[in-house]
All heavy atoms as an XYZ file, in Angstrom:
878
protein
N     -76.763     84.489   -163.549
C     -76.738     85.350   -164.696
C     -77.042     84.558   -165.905
O     -77.298     85.174   -167.028
C     -75.343     85.967   -164.845
C     -75.053     87.076   -163.820
S     -75.963     88.451   -164.305
C     -76.179     89.329   -162.730
N     -76.942     83.327   -166.042
C     -77.124     82.507   -167.151
C     -78.562     82.666   -167.728
O     -78.728     82.829   -168.991
C     -76.895     81.028   -166.850
C     -76.965     80.071   -168.035
C     -75.867     80.350   -169.094
O     -74.957     81.096   -168.800
N     -75.989     79.717   -170.158
N     -79.680     82.638   -166.959
C     -80.986     82.896   -167.561
C     -81.093     84.104   -168.299
O     -81.859     84.277   -169.287
C     -81.931     82.752   -166.340
C     -81.196     82.011   -165.256
C     -79.708     82.380   -165.529
N     -80.453     85.245   -167.812
C     -80.549     86.531   -168.471
C     -79.938     86.445   -169.863
O     -80.420     87.066   -170.829
C     -79.868     87.645   -167.730
C     -80.526     87.972   -166.341
C     -79.750     89.039   -165.549
O     -79.044     89.722   -166.081
O     -80.103     89.040   -164.275
N     -78.850     85.768   -169.946
C     -78.140     85.677   -171.241
C     -79.001     84.819   -172.252
O     -79.133     85.272   -173.362
C     -76.719     85.028   -171.123
C     -75.780     85.858   -170.277
C     -76.075     84.659   -172.450
C     -74.548     85.213   -169.868
N     -79.564     83.713   -171.821
C     -80.397     82.949   -172.744
C     -81.627     83.633   -173.104
O     -82.184     83.549   -174.201
C     -80.647     81.543   -172.154
O     -81.438     81.771   -170.958
N     -82.261     84.410   -172.142
C     -83.497     85.170   -172.520
C     -83.173     86.281   -173.485
O     -83.940     86.486   -174.312
C     -84.134     85.625   -171.215
O     -83.254     86.605   -170.609
N     -82.010     86.962   -173.277
C     -81.688     88.020   -174.269
C     -81.418     87.415   -175.655
O     -81.817     88.044   -176.535
C     -80.511     88.758   -173.673
N     -80.741     86.334   -175.636
C     -80.352     85.719   -176.955
C     -81.695     85.208   -177.677
O     -81.856     85.280   -178.887
C     -79.439     84.648   -176.887
O     -79.906     83.525   -176.123
N     -82.635     84.691   -176.871
C     -83.859     84.193   -177.435
C     -84.692     85.383   -177.919
O     -85.429     85.279   -178.898
C     -84.601     83.406   -176.407
O     -84.998     84.097   -175.351
N     -84.654     86.526   -177.153
C     -85.435     87.693   -177.577
C     -84.836     88.228   -178.843
O     -85.524     88.579   -179.860
C     -85.378     88.795   -176.515
C     -86.123     90.024   -176.767
C     -87.553     89.718   -176.883
C     -85.877     91.048   -175.617
N     -83.446     88.212   -179.044
C     -82.907     88.719   -180.312
C     -83.256     87.810   -181.409
O     -83.451     88.279   -182.553
C     -81.352     88.739   -180.101
C     -80.795     89.921   -179.390
C     -79.323     90.099   -179.487
N     -78.819     90.468   -178.321
C     -77.908     89.841   -177.499
N     -77.349     88.743   -177.958
N     -77.544     90.313   -176.386
N     -83.157     86.529   -181.073
C     -83.617     85.424   -182.190
C     -85.042     85.687   -182.624
O     -85.319     85.730   -183.820
C     -83.460     84.043   -181.652
O     -82.115     83.880   -181.273
C     -83.780     83.068   -182.778
N     -85.936     85.939   -181.631
C     -87.377     86.229   -182.049
C     -87.492     87.447   -182.831
O     -88.181     87.456   -183.877
C     -88.171     86.284   -180.674
C     -89.639     86.626   -180.896
C     -90.354     85.418   -181.553
C     -90.359     86.870   -179.579
N     -86.846     88.589   -182.526
C     -86.920     89.814   -183.210
C     -86.382     89.514   -184.644
O     -86.946     89.982   -185.585
C     -86.190     90.945   -182.530
C     -86.054     92.145   -183.408
C     -86.995     91.222   -181.202
N     -85.257     88.847   -184.699
C     -84.606     88.603   -186.028
C     -85.559     87.762   -186.947
O     -85.717     88.128   -188.133
C     -83.404     87.764   -185.848
C     -82.685     87.357   -187.135
C     -82.021     88.395   -187.919
C     -82.590     86.071   -187.568
C     -81.453     87.958   -189.136
C     -82.084     85.681   -188.647
C     -81.480     86.671   -189.423
N     -86.210     86.763   -186.411
C     -87.058     85.929   -187.181
C     -88.284     86.734   -187.601
O     -88.848     86.618   -188.815
C     -87.557     84.641   -186.467
C     -88.686     83.877   -187.044
C     -86.376     83.692   -186.180
N     -88.801     87.594   -186.768
C     -90.056     88.400   -187.076
C     -89.608     89.401   -188.202
O     -90.425     89.533   -189.087
C     -90.540     89.160   -185.962
S     -91.375     88.157   -184.634
N     -88.416     89.933   -188.009
C     -88.053     90.957   -189.188
C     -87.841     90.276   -190.369
O     -88.260     90.835   -191.418
C     -86.763     91.743   -188.717
O     -85.665     90.860   -188.682
N     -87.308     89.113   -190.481
C     -87.117     88.414   -191.669
C     -88.417     88.000   -192.269
O     -88.720     88.196   -193.517
C     -86.207     87.109   -191.560
C     -84.831     87.440   -191.113
C     -86.233     86.189   -192.697
C     -84.059     88.217   -192.152
N     -89.359     87.494   -191.439
C     -90.752     87.107   -191.944
C     -91.407     88.367   -192.462
O     -92.154     88.287   -193.568
C     -91.417     86.450   -190.887
O     -91.765     87.259   -189.831
N     -91.286     89.492   -191.794
C     -91.892     90.722   -192.336
C     -91.271     91.106   -193.704
O     -92.023     91.644   -194.637
C     -91.698     91.866   -191.326
C     -92.655     91.814   -190.061
C     -92.244     92.827   -189.137
C     -94.065     91.805   -190.580
N     -89.981     90.932   -193.951
C     -89.425     91.203   -195.208
C     -89.974     90.321   -196.323
O     -90.202     90.815   -197.374
C     -87.944     91.093   -195.111
C     -87.215     92.035   -194.209
C     -87.390     93.378   -194.740
O     -87.419     93.663   -195.980
N     -87.448     94.431   -193.854
N     -90.155     89.095   -195.985
C     -90.726     88.120   -196.921
C     -92.166     88.646   -197.322
O     -92.535     88.540   -198.495
C     -90.748     86.710   -196.467
C     -89.453     86.006   -196.715
C     -88.781     85.449   -195.578
C     -88.857     85.866   -197.931
C     -87.576     84.837   -195.724
C     -87.681     85.185   -198.120
C     -87.048     84.698   -196.978
N     -92.932     88.912   -196.266
C     -94.375     89.302   -196.602
C     -94.396     90.482   -197.312
O     -95.212     90.699   -198.267
C     -95.150     89.369   -195.197
C     -95.285     87.897   -194.544
C     -96.550     90.039   -195.435
C     -95.864     87.954   -193.175
N     -93.551     91.489   -197.039
C     -93.494     92.693   -197.785
C     -93.099     92.469   -199.190
O     -93.666     93.062   -200.132
C     -92.512     93.711   -197.084
C     -92.459     95.045   -197.873
C     -93.470     95.939   -197.723
C     -91.251     95.346   -198.539
C     -93.445     97.127   -198.404
C     -91.209     96.513   -199.254
C     -92.320     97.453   -199.166
O     -92.239     98.675   -199.770
N     -92.124     91.600   -199.438
C     -91.726     91.225   -200.868
C     -92.840     90.553   -201.547
O     -93.015     90.856   -202.763
N     -93.600     89.626   -200.921
C     -94.629     89.003   -201.685
C     -95.771     89.991   -201.931
O     -96.549     89.756   -202.930
C     -95.144     87.866   -200.789
C     -94.138     86.610   -200.785
C     -93.970     85.899   -199.568
C     -93.504     86.289   -201.886
C     -93.091     84.934   -199.481
C     -92.522     85.177   -201.844
C     -92.362     84.486   -200.640
N     -96.024     90.913   -201.032
C     -97.178     91.788   -201.245
C     -96.963     92.834   -202.407
O     -97.843     93.354   -202.984
C     -97.532     92.624   -200.007
O     -96.527     93.438   -199.636
N     -95.592     93.046   -202.801
C     -95.343     94.005   -203.841
C     -95.389     93.290   -205.202
O     -95.248     94.037   -206.154
C     -93.920     94.570   -203.669
C     -93.941     95.616   -202.588
O     -94.988     96.129   -202.243
N     -92.799     96.008   -202.036
N     -95.592     92.099   -205.215
C     -95.715     91.378   -206.582
C     -96.969     91.882   -207.358
O     -97.982     92.226   -206.641
N     -96.906     92.036   -208.595
C     -98.092     92.534   -209.408
C     -98.825     91.274   -209.926
O     -98.333     90.330   -210.358
C     -97.528     93.292   -210.527
O     -96.704     92.552   -211.358
C     -96.817     94.575   -210.044
N    -100.190     91.468   -209.701
C    -101.075     90.441   -210.267
C    -101.616     90.951   -211.570
O    -102.316     91.987   -211.529
C    -102.164     90.172   -209.234
N    -101.377     90.244   -212.667
C    -101.855     90.665   -213.993
C    -103.192     90.095   -214.193
O    -103.326     88.827   -213.967
C    -100.823     90.311   -215.041
O     -99.568     90.836   -214.777
N    -103.985     90.943   -214.903
C    -105.358     90.397   -215.286
C    -105.182     89.717   -216.657
O    -104.078     89.510   -217.174
N    -106.372     89.507   -217.400
C    -106.250     88.955   -218.687
C    -105.687     89.865   -219.720
O    -105.050     89.433   -220.661
C    -107.704     88.493   -219.139
C    -108.248     87.360   -218.290
C    -109.623     86.973   -218.756
C    -110.216     85.869   -217.963
N    -111.549     85.531   -218.301
N    -105.905     91.070   -219.569
C    -105.429     92.136   -220.493
C    -104.010     92.557   -220.240
O    -103.493     93.470   -220.874
C    -106.362     93.368   -220.503
C    -107.755     92.990   -220.864
O    -107.963     91.952   -221.615
N    -108.818     93.812   -220.419
N    -103.469     92.013   -219.164
C    -101.920     92.487   -218.875
C    -101.958     93.731   -217.961
O    -100.912     94.305   -217.700
N    -103.082     94.167   -217.559
C    -103.149     95.299   -216.635
C    -103.013     94.823   -215.187
O    -103.322     93.781   -214.892
C    -104.516     95.966   -216.803
C    -104.707     96.674   -218.104
C    -105.953     97.422   -218.168
C    -106.130     97.986   -219.577
N    -107.391     98.724   -219.697
N    -102.464     95.755   -214.343
C    -102.292     95.367   -212.873
C    -103.618     95.448   -212.226
O    -104.397     96.438   -212.423
C    -101.312     96.451   -212.336
C    -101.103     96.190   -210.899
C     -99.897     96.317   -213.063
N    -103.917     94.421   -211.511
C    -105.147     94.349   -210.719
C    -104.880     94.911   -209.298
O    -104.173     94.274   -208.504
C    -105.550     92.826   -210.664
C    -106.878     92.724   -209.989
O    -107.646     93.727   -209.879
O    -107.272     91.596   -209.681
N    -105.405     96.005   -209.014
C    -105.213     96.694   -207.672
C    -106.221     96.285   -206.657
O    -106.130     96.660   -205.481
C    -105.296     98.266   -207.850
C    -104.070     98.832   -208.614
O    -103.027     98.205   -208.433
O    -104.172     99.899   -209.072
N    -107.169     95.469   -206.982
C    -108.129     95.084   -205.963
C    -107.579     94.237   -204.917
O    -108.063     94.190   -203.769
C    -109.298     94.265   -206.716
O    -108.773     93.025   -207.241
N    -106.421     93.543   -205.134
C    -105.825     92.605   -204.137
C    -104.690     93.357   -203.403
O    -104.190     92.840   -202.427
C    -105.333     91.290   -204.667
C    -106.345     90.402   -205.252
N    -107.328     89.860   -204.436
C    -106.732     90.192   -206.597
C    -108.144     89.198   -205.193
N    -107.888     89.358   -206.543
N    -104.240     94.474   -203.882
C    -103.163     95.229   -203.261
C    -103.490     95.646   -201.817
O    -102.517     95.617   -200.931
N    -104.632     96.133   -201.557
C    -104.911     96.551   -200.189
C    -105.066     95.370   -199.244
O    -104.759     95.462   -198.077
C    -106.266     97.368   -200.217
O    -107.315     96.501   -200.752
C    -106.134     98.562   -201.018
N    -105.498     94.165   -199.773
C    -105.652     93.067   -198.832
C    -104.207     92.569   -198.397
O    -104.075     92.104   -197.335
C    -106.414     91.851   -199.462
O    -105.693     91.382   -200.566
N    -103.170     92.661   -199.318
C    -101.885     92.269   -199.002
C    -101.256     93.162   -197.985
O    -100.584     92.787   -197.053
C    -100.953     92.138   -200.225
C    -101.315     90.952   -201.082
N    -101.123     89.677   -200.696
C    -101.863     90.892   -202.359
C    -101.458     88.876   -201.661
N    -101.883     89.547   -202.717
N    -101.606     94.470   -198.123
C    -101.042     95.479   -197.286
C    -101.741     95.256   -195.854
O    -101.076     95.323   -194.878
C    -101.355     96.898   -197.689
C    -100.872     97.964   -196.775
N     -99.554     98.162   -196.608
C    -101.566     98.876   -196.102
C     -99.414     99.190   -195.800
N    -100.568     99.610   -195.462
N    -102.995     94.878   -195.806
C    -103.687     94.545   -194.541
C    -103.053     93.322   -193.926
O    -102.970     93.268   -192.720
N    -102.563     92.341   -194.705
C    -102.103     91.139   -194.247
C    -100.701     91.454   -193.510
O    -100.361     90.995   -192.487
C    -101.827     90.087   -195.261
O    -103.132     89.855   -195.958
C    -101.367     88.819   -194.795
N     -99.992     92.280   -194.157
C     -98.654     92.665   -193.679
C     -98.751     93.390   -192.283
O     -98.053     93.203   -191.258
N     -99.819     94.187   -192.212
C    -100.117     94.995   -190.947
C    -100.539     93.937   -189.877
O    -100.062     94.064   -188.737
C    -101.140     95.996   -191.114
O    -100.794     96.865   -192.216
C    -101.482     96.835   -190.025
N    -101.273     93.020   -190.241
C    -101.793     92.029   -189.239
C    -100.602     91.189   -188.797
O    -100.525     90.845   -187.550
C    -102.825     91.044   -189.863
C    -104.084     91.674   -190.122
C    -105.063     90.741   -190.776
C    -106.407     91.503   -191.036
N    -107.391     90.566   -191.792
N     -99.685     90.823   -189.694
C     -98.548     90.104   -189.244
C     -97.632     90.860   -188.322
O     -97.133     90.288   -187.280
C     -97.687     89.556   -190.474
C     -96.439     89.018   -190.080
C     -98.561     88.548   -191.239
N     -97.450     92.151   -188.611
C     -96.754     93.036   -187.840
C     -97.298     93.066   -186.377
O     -96.661     93.096   -185.320
C     -96.703     94.486   -188.421
C     -95.873     95.494   -187.593
C     -94.390     95.095   -187.465
C     -96.070     96.852   -188.257
N     -98.669     93.188   -186.319
C     -99.391     93.325   -185.023
C     -99.174     92.068   -184.205
O     -98.923     92.058   -183.104
C    -100.891     93.652   -185.256
C    -100.939     95.083   -185.769
C    -101.670     93.512   -183.988
C    -102.375     95.454   -186.185
N     -99.256     90.909   -184.889
C     -99.096     89.562   -184.242
C     -97.591     89.490   -183.778
O     -97.431     89.020   -182.593
C     -99.377     88.438   -185.136
C     -98.931     87.144   -184.640
C    -100.923     88.411   -185.433
N     -96.636     89.931   -184.442
C     -95.260     89.877   -184.063
C     -94.995     90.751   -182.850
O     -94.254     90.434   -181.896
C     -94.246     90.232   -185.192
S     -94.229     89.000   -186.537
N     -95.624     91.948   -182.898
C     -95.468     92.891   -181.780
C     -96.113     92.276   -180.567
O     -95.589     92.343   -179.427
C     -95.975     94.255   -182.140
C     -96.122     95.153   -180.923
C     -95.113     94.966   -183.098
N     -97.234     91.635   -180.719
C     -97.939     91.065   -179.603
C     -97.143     89.884   -178.978
O     -97.014     89.695   -177.746
C     -99.355     90.411   -180.070
N     -96.463     89.104   -179.882
C     -95.724     87.970   -179.360
C     -94.458     88.601   -178.603
O     -94.098     88.024   -177.510
C     -95.194     87.166   -180.549
C     -96.309     86.276   -181.067
C     -94.042     86.169   -180.183
C     -96.065     85.564   -182.377
N     -93.798     89.586   -179.048
C     -92.736     90.201   -178.400
C     -93.221     90.760   -176.982
O     -92.483     90.569   -176.021
C     -92.036     91.266   -179.190
C     -91.080     92.076   -178.397
C     -91.354     90.692   -180.411
N     -94.324     91.310   -176.928
C     -94.973     91.866   -175.835
C     -95.162     90.821   -174.790
O     -94.930     90.936   -173.611
C     -96.223     92.656   -175.975
N     -95.699     89.672   -175.183
C     -95.965     88.533   -174.309
C     -94.690     87.944   -173.725
O     -94.637     87.631   -172.594
C     -96.836     87.457   -175.058
C     -96.831     86.105   -174.266
C     -98.204     87.949   -175.363
N     -93.643     87.907   -174.630
C     -92.366     87.384   -174.175
C     -91.751     88.319   -173.026
O     -91.298     87.827   -172.054
C     -91.400     87.238   -175.331
C     -90.024     86.968   -174.847
C     -91.854     86.044   -176.179
N     -91.844     89.732   -173.349
C     -91.279     90.587   -172.338
C     -92.142     90.567   -171.122
O     -91.542     90.594   -169.939
C     -91.310     91.864   -172.965
C     -90.303     92.253   -174.128
C     -90.478     93.606   -174.667
C     -88.956     92.033   -173.573
N     -93.355     90.387   -171.146
C     -94.209     90.387   -169.931
C     -93.941     89.073   -169.157
O     -93.855     89.072   -167.945
C     -95.639     90.416   -170.368
C     -96.640     90.422   -169.076
C     -96.736     91.551   -168.303
C     -97.505     89.362   -168.960
C     -97.528     91.553   -167.332
C     -98.365     89.356   -167.840
C     -98.377     90.442   -166.983
N     -93.647     88.001   -169.883
C     -93.349     86.646   -169.205
C     -92.009     86.890   -168.501
O     -91.827     86.396   -167.331
C     -93.298     85.604   -170.178
O     -94.504     85.356   -170.777
N     -91.009     87.458   -169.193
C     -89.708     87.719   -168.524
C     -89.860     88.656   -167.196
O     -89.246     88.247   -166.248
C     -88.792     88.465   -169.485
C     -88.009     87.572   -170.427
C     -87.359     88.330   -171.579
C     -86.875     86.869   -169.611
N     -90.751     89.624   -167.273
C     -90.951     90.462   -166.159
C     -91.606     89.661   -165.041
O     -91.103     89.834   -163.787
C     -91.949     91.684   -166.520
C     -92.441     92.390   -165.388
C     -91.595     93.220   -164.766
C     -93.676     92.269   -164.967
C     -92.075     93.970   -163.690
C     -94.251     92.995   -163.867
C     -93.285     93.860   -163.223
N     -92.689     88.821   -165.258
C     -93.182     88.010   -164.353
C     -92.202     86.983   -163.685
O     -92.223     86.768   -162.529
C     -94.410     87.289   -164.844
C     -95.646     88.184   -165.131
C     -96.733     87.338   -165.760
C     -96.146     88.903   -163.884
N     -91.378     86.406   -164.530
C     -90.275     85.428   -164.091
C     -89.349     86.140   -163.086
O     -89.015     85.551   -162.103
C     -89.575     84.901   -165.238
C     -88.518     83.943   -164.817
C     -88.836     82.745   -164.306
C     -87.127     84.304   -165.003
C     -87.708     81.942   -163.906
C     -86.175     83.475   -164.605
C     -86.444     82.260   -164.006
N     -88.922     87.393   -163.397
C     -87.997     88.058   -162.562
C     -88.710     88.443   -161.265
O     -88.144     88.393   -160.198
C     -87.455     89.366   -163.218
C     -86.555     89.111   -164.427
C     -85.356     88.431   -163.953
C     -84.381     88.240   -165.066
N     -83.168     87.437   -164.711
N     -89.930     88.862   -161.320
C     -90.699     89.194   -160.147
C     -90.828     87.926   -159.212
O     -90.668     87.983   -158.032
C     -92.069     89.738   -160.471
C     -92.961     90.325   -159.431
C     -92.225     91.652   -158.910
C     -94.279     90.591   -159.928
N     -91.100     86.806   -159.891
C     -91.188     85.569   -159.127
C     -89.959     85.209   -158.425
O     -89.812     84.711   -157.307
C     -91.761     84.420   -160.084
C     -91.746     83.025   -159.459
C     -92.659     82.552   -158.595
C     -90.797     82.060   -159.607
N     -92.297     81.339   -158.242
C     -91.216     80.905   -158.783
C     -89.557     81.878   -160.322
C     -90.489     79.690   -158.792
C     -88.871     80.702   -160.303
C     -89.264     79.650   -159.517
N     -88.792     85.312   -159.131
C     -87.456     85.072   -158.643
C     -87.179     85.869   -157.389
O     -86.748     85.389   -156.372
C     -86.359     85.321   -159.658
C     -85.988     84.290   -160.547
C     -84.943     84.469   -161.458
O     -84.559     85.666   -161.706
N     -84.164     83.429   -161.864
N     -87.483     87.169   -157.430
C     -87.267     88.056   -156.328
C     -88.119     87.578   -155.087
O     -87.682     87.629   -153.918
C     -87.629     89.518   -156.603
C     -86.511     90.224   -157.511
C     -86.947     91.639   -157.808
C     -85.859     92.284   -158.668
N     -86.197     93.718   -158.984
N     -89.445     87.201   -155.302
C     -90.255     86.789   -154.333
C     -89.703     85.468   -153.614
O     -89.652     85.374   -152.511
C     -91.720     86.555   -154.805
C     -92.743     86.106   -153.857
C     -94.042     85.903   -154.488
C     -95.001     85.344   -153.453
N     -96.221     84.929   -153.995
N     -89.295     84.586   -154.510
C     -88.732     83.331   -154.017
C     -87.508     83.593   -153.159
O     -87.273     82.980   -152.165
C     -88.361     82.457   -155.167
C     -88.986     81.166   -155.448
C     -89.827     80.666   -154.406
C     -90.152     79.169   -154.771
N     -91.058     78.541   -153.902
N     -86.689     84.494   -153.642
C     -85.377     84.814   -152.863
C     -85.713     85.449   -151.610
O     -85.163     85.108   -150.575
C     -84.496     85.842   -153.695
C     -83.233     86.134   -153.101
C     -82.419     87.098   -153.907
O     -82.966     87.655   -154.830
N     -81.110     87.185   -153.694
N     -86.785     86.189   -151.523
C     -87.162     86.942   -150.190
C     -87.686     85.854   -149.356
O     -87.462     85.906   -148.116
N     -88.523     84.865   -149.784
C     -89.067     83.839   -148.900
C     -87.908     82.973   -148.355
O     -87.893     82.475   -147.227
C     -90.004     82.943   -149.707
C     -91.317     83.688   -150.064
C     -92.275     82.784   -150.952
O     -91.898     81.616   -151.361
O     -93.307     83.243   -151.227
N     -86.953     82.682   -149.276
C     -85.743     81.841   -148.859
C     -84.933     82.576   -147.737
O     -84.640     81.946   -146.745
C     -84.886     81.581   -150.004
C     -83.715     80.697   -149.695
C     -82.865     80.343   -150.882
O     -83.032     80.912   -152.020
N     -81.902     79.464   -150.719
N     -84.842     83.931   -147.900
C     -84.038     84.624   -146.813
C     -84.904     84.607   -145.574
O     -84.288     84.364   -144.526
C     -83.923     86.083   -147.302
C     -83.275     86.939   -146.340
C     -81.871     86.833   -146.097
C     -83.905     87.870   -145.598
C     -81.272     87.653   -145.082
C     -83.315     88.683   -144.641
C     -82.042     88.533   -144.388
O     -81.395     89.275   -143.414
N     -86.232     84.676   -145.599
C     -87.063     84.684   -144.404
C     -86.940     83.299   -143.723
O     -86.854     83.254   -142.496
C     -88.459     85.008   -144.728
N     -86.895     82.284   -144.478
C     -86.784     80.832   -143.953
C     -85.401     80.746   -143.314
O     -85.363     80.103   -142.133
C     -86.988     79.836   -145.053
C     -88.412     79.605   -145.421
C     -88.542     78.651   -146.592
O     -87.546     78.226   -147.252
N     -89.764     78.166   -146.836
N     -84.370     81.125   -143.863
C     -83.019     81.128   -143.273
C     -82.968     82.000   -142.071
O     -82.291     81.479   -141.056
C     -82.018     81.563   -144.331
C     -81.810     80.691   -145.467
C     -80.812     81.224   -146.460
O     -80.352     82.409   -146.334
O     -80.509     80.538   -147.488
N     -83.611     82.994   -142.055
C     -83.617     83.832   -140.820
C     -84.353     83.145   -139.626
O     -83.905     83.157   -138.530
C     -84.301     85.186   -141.079
C     -84.081     86.319   -140.052
C     -84.612     87.583   -140.491
O     -85.899     87.809   -140.389
O     -83.790     88.354   -141.005
N     -85.500     82.508   -139.974
C     -86.216     81.818   -138.945
C     -85.495     80.627   -138.472
O     -85.455     80.280   -137.272
C     -87.529     81.269   -139.487
C     -88.631     82.356   -139.704
C     -89.886     81.838   -140.257
O     -89.939     80.649   -140.786
N     -90.983     82.640   -140.275
N     -84.744     79.854   -139.272
C     -83.947     78.791   -138.949
C     -82.847     79.278   -138.068
O     -82.485     78.588   -137.007
C     -83.409     78.066   -140.149
C     -82.510     76.866   -139.842
C     -83.121     75.690   -139.387
C     -81.196     76.895   -140.138
C     -82.444     74.572   -139.100
C     -80.432     75.695   -139.812
C     -81.083     74.511   -139.286
O     -80.334     73.444   -139.057
N     -82.230     80.357   -138.304
C     -81.111     80.944   -137.494
C     -81.658     81.236   -136.102
O     -80.972     80.980   -135.092
C     -80.493     82.084   -138.107
N     -82.825     81.858   -136.061
C     -83.409     82.071   -134.746
C     -83.768     80.829   -133.919
O     -83.570     80.790   -132.742
C     -84.736     82.922   -134.970
C     -84.591     84.308   -135.162
C     -85.843     85.106   -134.998
N     -85.961     85.866   -136.255
C     -87.124     86.113   -136.900
N     -88.221     85.634   -136.593
N     -87.112     86.836   -137.919
N     -84.194     79.846   -134.571
C     -84.500     78.539   -134.031
C     -83.169     77.947   -133.410
O     -83.226     77.477   -132.291
C     -85.159     77.556   -134.953
C     -85.572     76.321   -134.450
C     -86.724     76.391   -133.422
C     -85.981     75.370   -135.529
N     -82.125     77.917   -134.211
C     -80.886     77.411   -133.755
C     -80.369     78.255   -132.525
O     -79.841     77.668   -131.577
C     -79.717     77.506   -134.837
C     -79.872     76.349   -135.879
C     -78.831     76.663   -137.004
C     -79.668     75.036   -135.284
N     -80.529     79.484   -132.633
C     -80.152     80.420   -131.382
C     -80.874     80.092   -130.242
O     -80.378     80.081   -129.144
C     -80.242     81.926   -131.765
C     -79.621     82.770   -130.818
C     -79.727     84.267   -131.254
C     -79.129     85.159   -130.314
N     -79.287     86.575   -130.738
N     -82.138     79.775   -130.368
C     -83.009     79.415   -129.236
C     -82.564     78.214   -128.589
O     -82.695     78.193   -127.369
C     -84.530     79.422   -129.729
C     -85.571     79.141   -128.644
C     -85.657     80.267   -127.710
C     -86.907     78.819   -129.369
N     -82.223     77.224   -129.284
C     -81.945     75.925   -128.732
C     -80.438     75.655   -128.488
O     -80.029     74.641   -127.992
C     -82.448     74.787   -129.607
C     -84.018     74.686   -129.474
C     -84.780     75.032   -130.559
C     -84.491     74.153   -128.298
C     -86.174     75.032   -130.377
C     -85.868     74.084   -128.187
C     -86.776     74.490   -129.286
N     -79.510     76.564   -128.857
C     -78.127     76.371   -128.689
C     -77.899     76.523   -127.117
O     -78.572     77.157   -126.335
C     -77.247     77.391   -129.296
C     -77.273     78.806   -128.884
C     -76.524     79.812   -129.648
O     -75.978     79.319   -130.786
O     -76.342     80.910   -129.262
N     -76.893     75.781   -126.701
C     -76.537     75.704   -125.257
C     -75.829     77.045   -124.882
O     -74.953     77.549   -125.516
C     -75.634     74.533   -124.999
C     -76.234     73.258   -125.053
C     -75.328     72.098   -124.595
O     -74.395     72.366   -123.770
O     -75.487     71.066   -125.145
N     -76.363     77.597   -123.832
C     -75.918     78.896   -123.405
C     -75.238     78.753   -122.006
O     -75.993     78.615   -121.103
C     -76.961     79.981   -123.438
C     -76.522     81.402   -123.209
O     -75.264     81.503   -123.239
O     -77.365     82.296   -123.018
N     -73.992     78.780   -121.998
C     -73.257     78.537   -120.745
C     -73.509     79.689   -119.739
O     -73.551     79.541   -118.547
C     -71.758     78.380   -120.941
C     -71.458     77.007   -121.664
O     -72.273     76.142   -121.559
O     -70.415     76.988   -122.391
N     -73.624     80.856   -120.256
C     -73.796     82.007   -119.314
C     -75.146     82.035   -118.595
O     -75.269     82.240   -117.429
C     -73.801     83.351   -120.165
C     -72.508     83.639   -120.900
C     -72.549     84.883   -121.732
O     -73.603     85.534   -121.756
O     -71.576     85.134   -122.470
N     -76.130     81.425   -119.296
C     -77.437     81.368   -118.574
C     -77.408     80.302   -117.493
O     -77.951     80.407   -116.510
C     -78.555     80.915   -119.597
C     -79.969     80.852   -119.107
C     -80.450     82.107   -118.591
C     -80.948     80.344   -120.253
N     -76.735     79.149   -117.709
C     -76.592     78.178   -116.799
C     -75.779     78.594   -115.492
O     -76.094     78.322   -114.451
C     -75.975     76.866   -117.414
C     -76.863     76.179   -118.338
C     -76.111     75.015   -119.065
O     -74.874     74.850   -118.803
O     -76.823     74.266   -119.756
N     -74.745     79.444   -115.801
C     -73.926     79.936   -114.726
C     -74.898     80.954   -113.859
O     -74.770     80.948   -112.703
C     -72.663     80.638   -115.253
C     -71.974     81.514   -114.115
C     -71.808     79.669   -115.882
N     -75.692     81.816   -114.592
C     -76.473     82.741   -113.843
C     -77.519     82.023   -113.026
O     -77.841     82.418   -111.902
C     -77.109     83.652   -114.843
C     -76.238     84.713   -115.427
C     -77.046     85.621   -116.421
O     -78.271     85.596   -116.360
O     -76.387     86.222   -117.218
N     -78.062     80.908   -113.505
C     -79.119     80.197   -112.739
C     -78.471     79.280   -111.650
O     -79.158     78.660   -110.859
C     -79.970     79.340   -113.672
C     -80.783     80.157   -114.715
C     -81.478     79.213   -115.552
C     -81.809     80.960   -113.911
N     -77.200     79.128   -111.659
C     -76.499     78.355   -110.636
C     -76.453     76.817   -110.957
O     -76.299     76.038   -110.095
N     -76.726     76.507   -112.220
C     -76.821     75.050   -112.577
C     -75.347     74.605   -112.760
O     -75.128     73.332   -112.774
C     -77.700     74.934   -113.787
C     -79.084     75.237   -113.635
C     -79.856     75.143   -114.972
C     -79.741     74.366   -112.582
N     -74.468     75.438   -113.179
C     -73.141     75.111   -113.516
C     -72.136     76.114   -112.888
O     -72.438     77.336   -112.853
C     -72.927     75.096   -114.990
C     -71.578     74.658   -115.415
C     -71.396     74.665   -116.901
N     -71.972     73.364   -117.510
C     -71.946     73.115   -118.763
N     -71.461     74.003   -119.548
N     -72.299     72.013   -119.269
N     -71.049     75.745   -112.385
C     -70.058     76.607   -111.797
C     -69.081     77.174   -112.793
O     -68.611     76.633   -113.639
C     -69.378     75.876   -110.617
C     -70.250     75.586   -109.484
O     -71.205     76.537   -109.337
O     -70.147     74.680   -108.763
């Protein structure tokens, strides 16, 4: 259960950091750029909005990659567990094959 706790906390930390960084970017993009005449220059406003959108897309992509990695890790763990169970089962069959069976020896007349 320990990997689930650490992965959940790391996911929460990642989302928290992304949301804080988005707040900073949003705050910086709302700043007004004054021209020489004191008028607001709107030519850069759309580029800042586009930058915020790009950062949001990158953050969503990072979260998607982390979730996909977690999914693949859990799938790998299940596969490993199944292989381990199969190996234990084969080992048990091998032990059963080579264990001394008194009943068989009595039936064959090797032992009274």
